[in-house]
C-alpha positions in Angstrom: 0.0 0.0 0.0 1.1 3.6 -0.7 2.5 4.9 2.6 0.9 8.3 2.1 -2.5 6.6 1.7 -2.0 4.5 4.8 -0.9 7.6 6.8 -4.0 9.5 5.7 -6.3 6.7 6.9 -4.5 6.3 10.2 -4.7 10.0 10.7 -8.5 9.9 10.4 -8.7 6.9 12.8 -6.5 8.6 15.3 -8.5 11.9 15.2 -11.6 9.9 16.0 -9.9 8.0 18.8 -8.9 11.4 20.4 -12.5 12.6 20.2 -13.9 11.8 23.6 -17.5 12.7 22.5 -17.6 9.5 20.3 -18.1 6.0 21.8 -19.4 2.9 20.1 -19.4 -0.7 18.7 -17.9 -2.3 15.7 -19.6 -5.4 14.3 -18.0 -6.9 11.2 -18.7 -10.1 9.4 -17.1 -11.6 6.3 -13.6 -10.1 5.8 -12.0 -9.8 9.2 -12.3 -6.9 11.6 -10.6 -4.6 9.1 -12.2 -1.4 10.2 -11.8 -1.9 13.9 -8.2 -3.0 13.3 -7.4 0.5 12.1 -8.5 2.1 15.3 -6.6 -0.4 17.4 -3.4 0.1 15.4 -3.2 3.9 15.8 -3.6 3.9 19.5 -6.1 5.5 21.9 -8.9 3.1 20.9 -10.1 2.5 24.5 -11.7 5.9 24.4 -13.6 5.1 21.2 -14.5 1.4 21.1 -16.9 -0.1 23.6 -16.9 -3.5 21.8 -15.9 -5.2 18.6 -17.3 -8.5 17.4 -17.3 -10.8 14.5 -19.7 -13.8 14.4 -18.3 -15.8 11.5 -20.0 -19.1 12.3 -23.6 -19.0 10.9 -25.0 -20.6 14.1 -23.4 -18.0 16.3 -24.5 -15.2 13.9 -28.1 -16.5 13.8 -28.1 -16.8 17.6 -27.2 -13.1 17.9 -29.0 -11.5 14.9 -31.6 -14.1 14.0 -31.8 -16.5 11.1 -31.2 -15.1 7.7 -31.6 -16.4 4.1 -28.9 -14.0 2.9 -26.0 -13.0 5.1 -24.6 -10.3 2.8 -27.7 -8.2 2.4 -29.2 -4.8 3.4 -31.6 -6.7 5.7 -28.8 -8.4 7.6 -26.9 -5.1 8.0 -30.0 -3.4 9.4 -30.5 -6.2 11.9 -26.9 -5.8 13.0 -27.3 -2.1 13.4 -30.5 -2.4 15.3 -29.2 -5.1 17.7 -25.9 -3.5 18.5 -27.3 0.0 18.9 -30.0 -1.1 21.3 -27.5 -3.1 23.3 -25.1 -0.1 23.4 -27.9 2.2 24.7 -29.2 -0.4 27.1 -25.9 -1.0 28.8 -24.2 2.5 28.7 -26.8 5.2 28.3 -27.3 5.7 32.0 -23.6 5.9 32.7 -22.3 7.8 29.6 -25.3 9.2 27.9 -24.7 12.7 29.1 -21.0 12.7 28.2 -20.8 11.2 24.7 -22.7 10.3 21.6 -23.1 6.7 20.7 -22.4 5.0 17.3 -22.4 1.6 15.7 -20.4 0.7 12.7 -21.4 -2.6 11.0 -20.5 -4.4 7.8 -21.4 -7.8 6.3 -19.1 -8.7 3.4 -18.4 -11.4 0.9 -14.7 -11.0 0.1 -12.7 -13.0 -2.5 -12.8 -16.6 -1.4 -9.7 -18.8 -1.7 -11.9 -21.5 -3.1 -13.7 -19.6 -6.0 -13.8 -16.4 -8.0 -16.9 -15.1 -6.4 -18.5 -11.7 -6.7 -16.9 -9.5 -4.0 -19.2 -7.1 -2.4 -20.6 -5.8 0.9 -23.0 -3.7 2.9 -21.6 -1.1 5.3 -23.6 1.0 7.8 -23.1 3.7 10.3 -25.7 4.7 13.0 -24.8 7.6 15.2 -26.0 10.4 17.4 -25.3 14.0 16.5 -26.1 15.1 20.1 -26.1 13.4 23.4 -29.3 11.5 24.0 -30.4 12.5 20.6 -32.2 10.3 18.0 -29.7 8.6 15.7 -29.0 9.2 12.0 -27.8 6.5 9.6 -25.8 6.1 6.5 -25.9 2.8 4.5 -23.7 2.0 1.5 -23.2 -1.0 -0.8 -19.7 -1.6 -2.2 -18.1 -3.8 -4.9 -14.6 -4.7 -4.2 -12.5 -4.9 -7.4 -9.1 -6.1 -6.1 -8.1 -9.6 -7.1 -6.4 -10.6 -3.9 -8.4 -11.2 -0.7 -5.8 -9.3 1.4 -6.1 -6.3 -0.8 -9.9 -6.4 -0.5 -9.6 -6.5 3.2 -7.2 -3.5 3.2 -9.6 -1.5 1.0 -12.5 -2.3 3.2 -10.7 -1.0 6.2 -10.0 2.3 4.4 -13.5 2.9 3.2 -14.9 2.0 6.6 -12.7 4.6 8.3 -13.7 7.1 5.7 -17.4 6.4 6.3 -17.1 6.8 10.1 -15.0 10.0 9.7 -17.5 11.4 7.2 -20.4 10.8 9.5 -18.7 12.6 12.3 -17.1 15.5 10.5 -18.4 16.0 7.0 -21.8 17.5 7.6 -22.6 18.1 3.9 -23.6 14.8 2.3 -22.0 15.7 -1.1 -18.7 16.2 0.7 -19.1 13.0 2.6 -19.6 11.1 -0.7 -16.5 12.7 -2.2 -14.5 11.6 0.9 -15.4 8.0 0.8 -12.6 7.0 -1.6 -9.9 9.2 0.0 -6.6 7.4 0.5 -7.9 4.6 -1.8 -6.3 4.1 -5.2 -8.8 4.5 -8.1 -10.6 1.4 -9.4 -10.2 -0.6 -6.2 -13.8 -0.1 -4.9 -17.1 1.0 -6.3 -20.0 2.4 -4.3 -23.3 1.8 -6.1 -25.8 2.6 -3.4 -26.0 5.1 -0.6 -28.9 6.1 1.7 -28.9 8.9 4.3 -31.6 9.1 7.0 -32.3 10.6 10.4 -32.2 14.1 11.9 -28.7 14.9 10.6 -30.0 14.5 7.1 -33.4 16.0 7.1 -34.2 17.4 3.7 -31.6 15.2 1.9 -33.0 13.7 -1.3 -31.3 10.3 -1.7 -32.0 10.4 -5.5 -29.6 13.3 -5.7 -27.1 11.5 -3.5 -27.3 8.5 -5.9 -26.7 10.9 -8.8 -23.6 12.1 -6.9 -22.2 8.6 -6.8 -22.2 8.5 -10.7 -21.1 12.1 -11.3 -18.2 11.8 -8.8 -17.0 8.6 -10.4 -17.7 6.2 -7.5 -19.8 3.9 -9.7 -21.0 3.5 -13.2 -24.7 3.2 -12.4 -27.3 3.7 -9.6 -30.9 2.8 -9.3 -33.9 3.9 -7.4 -37.6 2.8 -7.3 -40.7 4.8 -8.1 -41.0 6.0 -4.5 -37.5 7.4 -4.6 -35.9 4.5 -2.5 -32.2 4.0 -3.3 -31.6 0.3 -4.1 -28.6 -1.8 -4.9 -29.2 -3.1 -8.5 -29.1 -6.8 -7.5 -32.0 -6.2 -5.1 -34.2 -5.4 -8.2 -32.6 -7.3 -11.1 -31.3 -10.6 -9.6 -32.5 -13.4 -11.9 -35.2 -11.2 -13.5 -36.1 -10.6 -17.2 -35.4 -6.9 -18.0 -36.7 -4.4 -20.4 -34.8 -1.1 -20.6 -35.9 2.1 -22.3 -33.3 4.8 -22.7 -34.3 8.4 -23.0 -34.2 12.0 -21.8 -37.8 11.8 -20.6 -38.1 15.6 -21.0 -41.0 14.9 -20.8 -42.5 11.4 -20.9 -44.9 11.4 -23.9 -47.6 9.1 -25.2 -44.8 7.7 -27.6 -42.6 6.9 -24.6 -45.3 4.7 -23.1 -46.4 3.3 -26.4 -42.9 2.1 -27.1 -42.7 0.4 -23.7 -46.1 -1.2 -24.1 -45.1 -2.5 -27.5 -41.9 -3.9 -26.0 -43.9 -5.6 -23.2 -46.2 -7.2 -25.7 -43.2 -8.5 -27.7 -41.5 -9.8 -24.6 -44.6 -11.9 -23.6 -44.3 -13.7 -27.0 -40.7 -14.9 -26.1 -40.2 -18.5 -24.9 -40.7 -18.9 -21.1 -41.7 -15.2 -20.7 -43.5 -14.5 -17.4 -45.0 -11.1 -16.7 -44.4 -11.4 -13.0 -40.7 -12.0 -13.6 -40.2 -8.8 -15.7 -38.5 -5.7 -14.5 -38.9 -2.5 -16.5 -36.2 0.2 -16.2 -36.2 3.8 -17.5 -32.5 4.7 -18.1 -30.9 8.1 -18.4 -27.2 8.5 -19.1 -25.0 11.0 -17.3 -24.1 12.4 -20.7 -27.8 13.1 -21.3 -28.1 14.8 -17.9 -25.1 16.9 -18.7 -26.5 17.9 -22.2 -26.7 21.6 -21.1 -23.2 21.6 -19.7 -23.8 20.9 -16.1 -26.0 18.9 -13.8 -29.3 20.7 -13.2 -30.7 19.1 -10.1 -34.2 20.6 -10.5 -34.4 19.3 -14.1 -33.2 15.9 -13.0 -35.7 15.7 -10.2 -38.5 16.8 -12.5 -37.8 13.9 -14.8 -37.6 11.3 -12.0 -40.7 12.7 -10.2 -42.7 12.2 -13.4 -41.3 8.7 -13.9 -42.0 7.9 -10.3 -45.6 9.1 -10.7 -45.9 6.5 -13.5 -44.5 3.8 -11.2 -41.2 3.4 -13.0 -37.8 2.3 -11.7 -35.0 4.6 -12.8 -31.4 3.7 -13.7 -28.8 6.4 -14.0 -25.6 5.3 -15.8 -22.4 6.3 -17.5 -22.9 3.7 -20.3 -22.9 5.8 -23.4 -22.4 2.7 -25.5 -25.2 0.1 -25.5 -22.7 -2.8 -25.3 -21.6 -1.5 -21.9 -25.1 -1.3 -20.7 -25.8 -4.9 -21.9 -22.7 -6.1 -20.1 -23.8 -4.4 -16.8 -27.3 -5.9 -16.9 -26.0 -9.4 -17.7 -24.0 -9.3 -14.5 -27.3 -9.7 -12.5 -29.4 -12.1 -14.5 -29.3 -15.0 -17.0 -32.9 -14.2 -18.1 -33.9 -12.3 -21.2 -32.6 -8.7 -21.4 -34.2 -6.4 -24.0 -33.4 -2.9 -24.9 -36.3 -1.0 -26.5 -35.4 1.8 -28.9 -36.4 3.8 -31.9 -35.1 3.2 -35.4 -32.6 6.2 -35.2 -30.9 4.6 -32.2 -30.6 1.3 -34.0 -29.1 3.1 -36.9 -26.4 4.6 -34.6 -25.6 1.2 -33.2 -24.6 0.1 -36.7 -22.5 3.2 -37.4 -18.9 2.2 -37.3 -17.6 5.6 -36.4 -18.8 5.1 -32.8 -16.3 2.2 -32.3 -13.0 3.6 -33.4 -11.7 3.3 -29.8 -12.2 -0.5 -29.9 -9.5 -2.7 -31.3 -12.0 -5.0 -32.8 -14.3 -2.1 -34.0 -18.0 -2.7 -34.5 -17.5 -6.5 -34.5 -16.1 -6.3 -31.0 -18.9 -4.0 -29.8 -21.7 -6.2 -31.3 -20.0 -9.3 -29.9 -20.0 -7.9 -26.4 -23.6 -6.6 -26.8 -25.2 -9.9 -27.9 -23.0 -12.5 -26.2 -25.5 -13.0 -23.4 -28.5 -13.2 -25.7 -29.5 -9.6 -25.5 -32.5 -8.6 -27.7 -33.2 -5.2 -29.3 -36.9 -4.4 -29.6 -37.2 -1.7 -32.2 -40.1 0.8 -32.4 -40.9 1.9 -36.0 -40.9 5.5 -37.3 -42.7 7.5 -40.0 -40.8 9.4 -42.6 -41.7 13.0 -42.1 -41.8 13.9 -45.8 -43.5 10.9 -47.3 -45.5 9.5 -44.3 -44.0 6.1 -45.1 -43.7 3.6 -42.2 -40.2 2.3 -41.6 -39.3 -0.7 -39.5 -36.2 -2.6 -38.3 -36.2 -5.0 -41.2 -36.0 -2.1 -43.6 -33.0 -0.4 -42.0 -30.2 0.2 -44.4 -26.8 -0.5 -43.0 -23.3 -0.3 -44.7 -22.8 -3.0 -47.4 -20.1 -4.7 -45.3 -22.5 -5.1 -42.4 -25.5 -6.3 -44.4 -25.0 -10.1 -43.8 -24.3 -9.5 -40.2 -27.4 -7.5 -39.8 -29.5 -10.1 -41.5 -28.1 -12.8 -39.2 -29.2 -10.8 -36.1 -32.7 -10.3 -37.6 -33.1 -13.9 -38.6 -32.0 -15.2 -35.2 -34.2 -12.9 -33.2 -31.6 -10.7 -31.7 -33.3 -7.7 -33.4 -37.1 -7.7 -33.4 -39.7 -5.3 -34.6 -42.2 -3.8 -32.2 -45.5 -4.6 -34.0 -48.0 -3.3 -31.5 -48.1 0.5 -31.6 -50.3 3.5 -32.1 -49.4 5.1 -35.5 -50.5 8.6 -34.4 -47.9 8.5 -31.5 -45.0 8.0 -34.0 -45.2 11.7 -34.8 -44.6 12.8 -31.2 -41.1 13.9 -30.4 -40.0 15.2 -26.9 -38.0 18.2 -28.2 -41.1 19.4 -30.1 -43.2 18.9 -26.9 -40.7 20.8 -24.8 -40.6 23.7 -27.3 -44.4 24.0 -27.3 -44.5 23.8 -23.5 -42.0 26.7 -23.2 -43.8 28.9 -25.7 -47.2 28.5 -24.1 -48.6 26.4 -27.0 -51.3 24.3 -25.4 -50.9 21.6 -28.1 -48.2 19.9 -26.0 -50.9 18.7 -23.6 -52.3 16.4 -26.2 -48.9 14.7 -26.6 -48.4 13.6 -23.0 -50.5 11.4 -20.5 -52.9 13.5 -18.3 -51.0 12.7 -15.1 -47.8 14.0 -16.7 -49.5 17.2 -17.9 -51.0 17.9 -14.5 -47.7 17.5 -12.7 -45.8 19.7 -15.2 -48.4 22.5 -14.9 -48.7 22.2 -11.1 -45.0 22.3 -10.4 -43.7 24.4 -13.4 -41.4 21.7 -14.7 -39.1 22.2 -17.7 -39.7 25.9 -18.1 -43.4 25.4 -18.6 -45.2 28.6 -19.7 -48.9 29.0 -19.1 -50.8 29.6 -22.3 -53.0 32.7 -22.7 -55.9 30.4 -23.4 -55.5 28.6 -20.1 
């Protein structure tokens, strides 16, 4: 390890040990007591640590925290925090409650096993008081450990655990806390793909914006939250599920947006072994799309996700400009059907070789990565503006050298036409809707679902201008 990085982590741990206002418990399962070890190493831990524990044996763990079907999970972490915090208050509140604030740090981790090349990930949580005898606040994160060696993963876990504890105590702005989580940790050793703040210290914090920070600050490639705004780790939603993804700007959601999705759902249900109850629908926005005006506009972002939430949609925010990268990400979580639904212009871009000049294998490498796990493209038709002619996926013209490859993908079902659609919706384009909305032209309201129109008007989203006729 870089000595400077080690010094920075130890300095944080030592500062906490010298802070007589903090006293608490460390409970760590799955990769050794890597976080607590840091505090013992630097000295002065007796003033900080009430107890450390690590129940590796499942029977011991179940006896303490109750039986569990999944030991590395958010539910298990919450049980650990609940149990240890209650125990801490029960045993020490009367004696020390007026002098210090209590905290519990917990983690449950699946580090690299010496037996197999398993997915290395973990849940870390911090529950802490900001004032003596005050109600606790909480921060929960999910991490993916990317080091190959088990010992390196343990070391990285210790660093990020110290950073989380330090941030909870001394970084009062959540954005700054997020930025500090990978301090003293070399890039590409750890990803943080979920974070949730709660409690009195974080009143008014919107966890959707915090999720966006994880992507924009480079801590992960993608984050996800449900229609009610709940931050989730992708595996909680996607594990062993069939998935349909619609990528877009959603400024705003239109009748065409929903028609495309319904057409894709209809097509999905015609696939072998398709089950509606096993299907997850995602609305994806790329960071590049959110930065289209040069910087992140939080109000604009929240307007989009509020509308999607009102329609019951789960949202994915990603850095995957290329579709093959999105396909690879989704296939990490499931072996079921994954389908991307898109319009004909997007399909045309996929077969444009200029987008793959950075790949050694060019477009062949990109398509190989995209379709290797059985990905399907469900393609929504379009109407030629000048002629009114309907164009579908089978009519797409690609470069002559790609013609046979394209036909192969069509004939083998990798690319399929969306055949259930409303022709009148094919003429609805979000930029046109947005322009009408901003100039007070009431025609835009006929292009979006009623609930979308009502929310935009009530909350003034997207620069909406009230029409004179309204």
